[in-house]
C-alpha positions, -999 to +999 in steps of 0.1 A: -196-137-085-172-162-085-141-160-105-150-189-128-175-166-142-147-138-154-139-164-187-109-170-164-084-201-181-083-230-160-048-229-154-051-202-136-085-211-118-066-236-097-041-214-090-067-190-073-078-222-056-050-230-045-042-196-031-081-197-013-096-173-037-131-180-052-144-142-050-136-113-066-130-081-051-150-056-067-120-040-083-110-077-096-149-079-110-147-049-130-112-044-145-105-081-154-134-080-183-120-051-196-086-059-199-091-089-212-110-069-239-072-056-244-086-019-238-064+007-217-079+012-180-074+038-156-083+024-121-087+042-090-085+025-059-071+026-024-048+003-009-062-034+001-086-037-023-069-067-045-052-045-073-024-066-077-046-093-088-072-070-107-045-064-133-020-100-129-045-126-139-056-109-164-020-106-182-009-142-177-039-155-192-029-123-223+002-139-224-004-173-220-029-176-247+004-165-270-011-140-290+014-118-286+045-137-288+053-132-323+087-116-313+102-152-300+100-163-261+129-138-251+110-105-255+095-084-229+064-085-231+043-069-206+060-041-181+047-033-144+066-004-132+061+004-095+077+030-069+092+002-045+114-022-041+088-042-017+061-034-038+080-049-070+085-080-050+050-084-035+035-082-074+065-106-084+051-131-057+017-125-074+025-133-105+044-165-095+011-176-075-012-171-098+008-182-130+024-208-112+006-237-137+008-214-172+046-211-189+053-175-181+084-161-166+092-130-147+116-113-127+118-084-109+146-058-107+153-031-083+184-011-071+202-011-036+212-047-045+242-062-069+228-060-107+239-095-114+214-120-108+189-096-122+208-093-154+212-130-159+171-134-157+168-111-181+196-126-202+173-162-201+144-143-214+116-129-194+074-122-209+065-100-176+092-076-163+083-060-128+108-031-123+110+002-102+119+034-122+161+042-114+172+002-117+151-005-148+166+029-168+197+021-158+197-014-173+181+006-203+209+026-204+231-004-201+213-024-227+204-048-210+164-043-212+147-038-246+114-027-241+108-023-282+080-055-283+063-044-251+026-049-254+013-040-219+027-017-197+013-010-162+018+020-138+013+006-102+011+036-080+011+064-099+004+091-069+032+076-051+054+079-079+051+116-076+051+118-038+087+104-043+099+123-073+098+098-103+075+111-121+106+124-145+118+087-144+085+080-153+083+100-184+119+090-196+104+051-195+074+060-217+095+075-247+113+040-247+084+017-253+061+012-284+034+039-289+009+007-300+007-010-265-023-016-241-016+006-209-032+000-176-027+027-147-034+027-113-033+051-088-055+054-050-056+093-056-057+117-086-041+147-082-038+169-107-003+162-125-016+126-121-046+131-140-026+148-166+000+117-169-029+098-173-046+120-203-014+120-222-007+076-220-041+061-222-065+060-252-098+059-249-097+040-214-126+024-197-125+040-159-131+017-124-133+035-095-140+010-067-143+035-039-144+076-035-111+091-035-093+095-004-119+075+020-109+047+044-125+014+042-153+008+061-140-026+075-109-008+097-118+003+130-104+034+133-093+052+170-077+083+179-053+084+213-044+119+220-016+117+244+017+141+255+045+136+230+066+123+261+041+095+273+038+081+233+064+051+239+049+040+271+018+044+251+028+017+231+046-004+253+011-007+273-009-014+237+012-036+228+016-059+260-022-063+253-027-101+236-054-090+221-029-071+192-014-100+175+005-076+149+012-045+146+026-021+120+038+010+132+044+045+117+069+068+120+074+101+101+115+091+102+140+066+096+158+079+131+125+076+147+115+038+136+152+029+151+146+049+181+111+031+184+123-005+175+151-001+203+129+009+227+103-019+218+130-045+222+142-025+255+105-032+269+107-072+258+086-066+226+105-085+195+104-055+170+122-046+136+123-016+116+117-014+077+130+018+057+154+032+033+186+031+051+182-007+058+193-027+034+177-049+009+187-081+027+176-065+060+149-050+051+130-084+031+147-108+062+123-081+088+094-086+067+098-122+069+099-125+105+067-103+105+047-122+083+059-155+103+051-142+133+083-143+151+086-106+154+053-089+172+053-053+154+072-039+125+085-005+127+082+016+091+085+042+073+059+057+047+076+048+015+092+016+027+059+007+037+039+010+011+045-027-005+039-044+021+009-068+021+006-089+048-027-111+053-049-107+086-022-079+098-042-073+129-036-039+136-016-005+125-006+021+147+003+060+137+024+067+163+031+099+143+002+110+128+013+121+089+015+154+077+001+145+043-036+135+051-034+112+021-008+092+039-034+083+066-053+068+041-027+044+023-012+037+061-042+024+075-050+002+043-023-020+049-054-038+072-085-041+066-073-051+031-095-067+006-126-072+028-112-086+057-116-065+092-087-044+108-079-017+134-060+014+130-048+033+166-037+064+160-011+087+188-022+126+188-004+152+205-008+188+206+021+196+180+000+167+154-036+186+158-033+205+126-025+173+110-056+159+126-076+183+112-067+180+076-073+140+081-109+145+093-116+166+066-102+146+039-122+114+052-153+132+058-156+117+095-142+123+131-121+093+146-135+083+176-118+090+205-101+065+230-103+077+265-098+046+285-059+048+284-042+057+311-021+085+296-046+104+280-043+144+274-070+159+293-069+189+274-077+180+243-106+187+234-101+223+242-065+229+223-082+206+192-111+231+189-086+263+194-070+248+165-096+245+145-109+283+154-072+296+147-077+283+105-114+289+108-142+263+119-151+237+090-189+241+110-184+202+123-188+194+161-154+190+180-134+161+188-153+147+218-132+144+250-146+138+281-112+140+304-102+112+334-132+114+360-155+139+338-193+128+336-200+144+298-190+126+267-192+085+263-154+071+262-143+047+241-124+014+256-117-007+229-081-009+215-080-049+213-095-070+183-130-074+200-150-054+172-186-042+181 
């Protein structure tokens, strides 16, 4: 199917052509007609499926059609609520790209920066407001934001809202928007509290689920590196010195860890910057811009800071530390292999992280292949992992293969660059 077959208006088709998009992803193909019919939508889709365009394109078309301009040009007609500054900015860029040939005006508001320019944009009038919960509530309380005439409400990354403790703020915001509206609800996973929230704010929604919950995209080639904790830095430098790795988004669990790894890589001659909550907004945007343009090879990130990162053709994601929440693994590696492209995800696992690995593999329903042909392979990994599994009760799955250096058993993985089978 082509975008032309979805009854999309010419100005948007022209913009999509400029962006190089001709074929919609599954979530776009299913969601766009539903939204254009002005129905509520419950979208369950993992990151990297083209979700933003799935709601941005039809929203621009609805607004451009002029059907909901009944309260004048300055009234906010669409609100997109999203958990992080980075994701808000990315969504704003998408609306700018797809709506460049229309008369739609949008602005993005988020905390951590002066509100002056944001307030000025609001006063001049916008059709589409993209916001994070805290700053939005602040500006509502200051009476700079009025949502009385809102017609479309989008709640994006609902599960991340829950993870970050924003659900209370979200519920406050919902009380301030009209009950009669079109609501679009997107979440990568559907834990009970998120399902309950969806049930309370959606009216007879159509459901779109493009992939099973908590699965990883088939386009992502996953590899596991068993390594002692003290050897992780050396292994990371070893991998990044391989020229087949063009760009790598590297995840840590803490801000301190992100800063430490950045210093180590810079000292090793690898151009690297970090992005996390303690960095100023300008520093975060500069680091992201430098990464996108190829000025730096590696970007070190914490999970919250990286949720909104959307980079075309990101070659590698590296889990320097495994997440202690298994669903986070799915979100992390989904930064690569986006919208049908191929990608590679490499994960380090030390002895203390064996339990995290077990939970991740249980969630995704598969074993992550082990790369043994690397200089810091942990020889005892198979024994440690199997003992860890026995302690918690065996799931019946075969233990993670591990032949060890020089062993004749097993079949070691040799691939960590971009040469895919």
